[in-house]
N, C-alpha and C positions, 0 to 999 in steps of 0.2 A: 167783089161782094155784091150779091143780089139781094135787094130788099123788096119784099112784096108790099103792095098797098094794103091799107087797113079797110076791111069791109064796113059797110054802113051799119048803123046801130040796128036797123030793122033786120038786116041780114043776119047779124049776130044773134038776135033773139030767136030767129027761125032755125038757124043752123049753127048752134054753138060749137059743135065739134069741128065744123069747117073753119070757123073763126080761130079756134085754138090751133089748128094745123097751119092756118095762114100766118099766125103770129110766130110759131116756133119752127116751122120747116126751114126758113133761111138759116137759123142758128144751128139746127141739126146738120144741115149741109155744110155749114162752116166748120163743124167738128171734123169733117172728113177731108178738109183741105190740107195739102201737104205742108204748107208753111205754118199752119197752126201747130202741128206736131213738132216742127222744128223749134218754134217758140217755146212750147211746153217742155220739151226736153232740155233746152238751154236754161230755162228757169229752174227746172228740177235739179240739174247738175249743180247749180250754184247753191240751191237750198241744201243739198247734201253736204257741200263743202262748209256751209255756215251753221248747220244744225248743231254739231257738237260744240264748236266755239261759243255759240249762243247759250247753250245749256251751261257750259262752264262759266260764262260771264254772269249768268243769273245766280249761280251758286256762290260765286265770289262776291257779288253785290250783297247777297243775303248774309254772307259772313261779315262783310264790312259793317253792316248796320245791326249785326248781332240778332238776326231774325231766324231762329231755329225753325219756326213754323213755316216761313217762306222756303227755307232749305228743304224741309220735308215735303212741301207742296210740289217743288220742282221734281223731286225724286218720284213722288206719287204719280205725277203726270206721265213721266217716262215709263214707269212700271205698268200703268193702266193702258197705255196706248201702243207701245212698241216693245218688242216685235209681236207679242201675242197678248190678247186680253185673257190671260190665263195665268194666275199667280203660281200654279204648279209646273208650268213649262220651264224646262231647264234654262232657256234663254231669256226668261221674263225679267231677270234682274241684271242682265249683262250690261245694258247701257247705264243704268243707275249706278251700278258698282264702279264702273270705269270712269264715268264722269266725275264721281266724287274724288277718285284718285287724282285726276287731272286738276281739279279745283284746289287741291291742297298745295299745289306748286304756284308760287308767286309769278314765276316765269310764264307758266301756262296761261294765267289770267291776262298778262300783257299781250302775249301772242294771240290769244283769242280775240281781243279787242281789235288788234291790227288786221287779223284775218277777216273779221266781220266787215270792216270798212271796204275791203275789196270784194268779198263774196256777195254781200248785200247789193252793192252797186252792180255786180255782174248779173244778179237775178233781175234787177229792175230795168236794166238796159233793154233786153229783149221784150220785156213787158211793155215798156214805153213804145217801142216800135210796133208791137202788136196792137196796142190801143190806138196809136195814130192811124194805122191801116183801117181799123174798124170804124173810126170816126172820119176817115178820108181826109186826115190832116196831111198836107203834102210834104212837110219838112219835119225832120226830127231835130231835137236839141243838139247843140254842139256837145262834144264829149265832156268838156269841162263843166258846162251847165248841167248836163245829165248827172255828173258826179256830185255836184252841189245839191241838186234836188233829191237825188237818191240818198245822200248822206242825211239830209233833213228828215226825209221820210223814215229812214232806218232808225234814226235816233228817236223820233216820236213813236213809231210802232214798237220799238224796243222798250220805251218807257211805259207804254200801255201793257205790254207783256209783263213787265216787272210789277206794275200795279196789280195785275190779275194774279200774279204769284203771291203777293202779300195778302190779297183778299182771300185767295184759296187757302193760304196758310191759316188765316184766322178762322175760316170755316172748318178746316180739319181739326184745329184745336178745340173748337166748340163741340164738334161731333164726338171727338175722343173723350171729352169730359162727361158727356151724357149717354154715350152708347158704348158698350163693350164690343169686342170683336165678334163678328157674326154677319149674317147676310143682310140684316136690316141696317146695321151701321155702315156696311160697305156700300149698300144702295144709296143711302143718304149722302155719304161722302161723294159718291160718283155723281149724283144729281146736282149737288152743290157746286162741284168743280165744273160741270158742264154749264151751269147757270152763270158762272163767272166767265168761262171761256167763250161762249157764244156771242155775247155783246162785243167782246174784244175783237173777235174774228170779223164780225159785221162792220165795226168801225174801221178796222184795218183795211178791209176790202173797199169801203167807201172812200177812204183817203187815197188809195191807189187808183181807183176809177176816176176820181175827181181832180186830183193834183197831177198825176203822172202824164196824161196826154199833153202834147205841146200845142194846146189851144183851149178855148173856152168850151166847156161842156155843161149841160144842165144838171143841177144838183138833185132835183127830185127823182128823175129816173135812175140816177146813180145810186141813190139810197135804196130804192126798190130793188135794183140789181144786186146791191151788197147784201140785203136781207135774204134774197133768193139764193145767192151763191154761198152765203154763210151757213144757212140752214141745210142746204144740199150738201155742203162739204162735211158737216157734222154727221149727216145721215149716211153718206157714202163711206165715211171713215169707219163706221161700225160694220158696214157691209164688207169693207176691205179687210178689217181685222177678222171678221167671221170667216172669210175665204182663205186666210193665210195657211191654215193647216192643209188645205187642198192644193194650194199653189206649191207648198213645200220647197221654198227657195233653198233651204239648207241642203237638200239632196243634190242640188245642182251647183251651189256656190260655196258650200261648206262654211268656213269661218267668216266669209264675206257676206253671208246671207242678211245680216242686220243692215248693212249698207244698202244692199239691193232692196230690202223692204222699205227703207226710207226713200230711196230714189223713185220707186214705183208709186209710192203714195204721193210724193211731191209732184210727179207727173200727173196723176189723177186730179189732185187739187188745182194744179195749173190749168188743166183743161176746163174744170168747173169755173175757175176765175175768168177765163177767156170767153166761155160761152155766155156767162152772165153779162159780161161787157157787151158782147155782140147783141144779145137780146135787148139790152137797154138802148141800143142805137137804132132799133127798128121803129117805124112810125107808130106801131101799136103800143110799144112801151113808152114812147115819147108823148102820146096823146094826153093832153091835160097837164104835162109837166113842163117846167121851165128852169 
């Protein structure tokens, strides 16, 4: 990993474009490294394996606490984001409909929890290795220690996601009481759910950046990187959804297109997560942080 030195303040004021390139060019080159794509695909594969069990677990938890609003919020998030941001598309309700069926089975709920323990750890293992490489930490955690750290992170991040579902459910209930079906009500629902999801995404990224490396890393740059990666993830998500009709995965993959859609999105999000971590490790990002 090559890290360029930070230009002096006077130079930055004279040539801001050069300073910006100096700061970001190492991270852009980092995205082209072969090992980065290996890490991102390894993370994405485990995200694909954990996505459906995680949604089933959220629905089961909402059922246990008798939160119909939270149940509706989970389904709304699925319909709004995958596989198309188009309620009229024939596949728009595919995930929501089938996840509901799985959540009705008590056996599915137990299996989902067990699967999450393995798949979440599988996603965090390559991420830890990648973060250690970025921070030039020479040794990785032992497998058992990695499992323990990953389990704690998965539990805490899952709790954050569940809290966001409850808050989103309360928002949907309030909007439905004051607005009838229509473009205005749909826009308010969407904005409210994004307002809930974005802070959770940023906090999740910060926890991964700060806790997962096998060494001490500064908190302030980690938070800035988490904000950058969280906002960029939300922006790229809409660009990805917008591009799906042109990608037309269904023409190539048929009934497996939904899984491919999730896999490619997980890969894109993993790349954003990694480049945010790399940018935070440069002298420009660390300047003034501790």
